[in-house]
C-alpha positions in Angstrom: -22.9 10.9 -9.4 -20.2 8.7 -11.1 -17.5 11.3 -10.4 -18.4 11.4 -6.7 -18.2 7.6 -6.4 -14.8 7.4 -8.1 -13.5 10.3 -6.0 -14.6 8.3 -2.9 -12.8 5.2 -4.2 -9.7 7.3 -4.8 -9.7 8.6 -1.3 -10.3 5.0 0.1 -7.3 3.7 -2.0 -5.2 6.6 -0.7 -6.1 5.9 2.9 -5.4 2.2 2.4 -2.0 3.1 0.9 -1.1 5.2 4.0 -2.2 2.5 6.3 -0.1 -0.1 4.5 2.9 2.3 4.6 2.6 2.9 8.3 2.2 -0.8 9.1 5.3 -1.5 7.0 7.3 1.1 8.8 6.1 -0.2 12.2 7.2 -3.7 11.2 10.6 -2.3 10.1 11.1 -0.5 13.4 10.2 -3.6 15.4 12.9 -5.6 13.7 15.4 -6.5 16.4 19.2 -6.9 16.1 18.8 -10.6 17.0 16.5 -11.1 14.0 19.0 -9.4 11.7 21.9 -11.6 13.0 19.9 -14.8 13.1 21.3 -17.4 10.6 18.2 -19.4 10.3 17.1 -20.7 6.9 14.6 -18.4 5.3 13.3 -14.9 6.1 12.1 -13.9 9.5 8.4 -13.1 10.3 9.3 -9.4 10.4 10.8 -9.5 7.0 7.7 -11.4 5.6 5.4 -8.8 7.1 7.5 -5.9 5.7 7.3 -7.5 2.2 3.5 -8.0 2.5 3.0 -4.4 3.5 5.2 -3.2 0.7 3.2 -5.3 -1.8 -0.1 -4.0 -0.4 1.2 -0.4 -0.6 2.2 -0.8 -4.2 -1.2 -2.5 -5.0 -3.2 0.3 -3.4 -1.1 3.0 -5.1 -1.8 1.3 -8.5 -5.5 1.1 -7.8 -5.5 4.8 -6.8 -3.7 5.7 -10.0 -6.1 3.7 -12.1 -9.1 5.4 -10.5 -7.5 8.8 -11.2 -7.0 7.8 -14.8 -10.6 6.6 -15.0 -11.8 9.9 -13.5 -9.8 11.9 -16.0 -11.0 9.8 -18.9 -14.6 10.3 -17.8 -14.2 14.1 -17.6 -12.1 14.5 -20.8 -15.2 14.4 -23.0 -17.0 17.2 -21.2 
């Protein structure tokens, strides 16, 4: 029962990782040349979204790795 629940959590974290990755790539592709050449103070909205998606992807990857480690620890004693 516990292994199944953790496996579901691993799959959910993997799906969330892929979604964050795709959203970050889309934000990157939508960056226009005008935004890149703009000399305004501070980062653009596109850059902020790219950074948020990168942080979300890294977080979801870390959660997935932790769940895999937990699953391996639970099964190592059997």
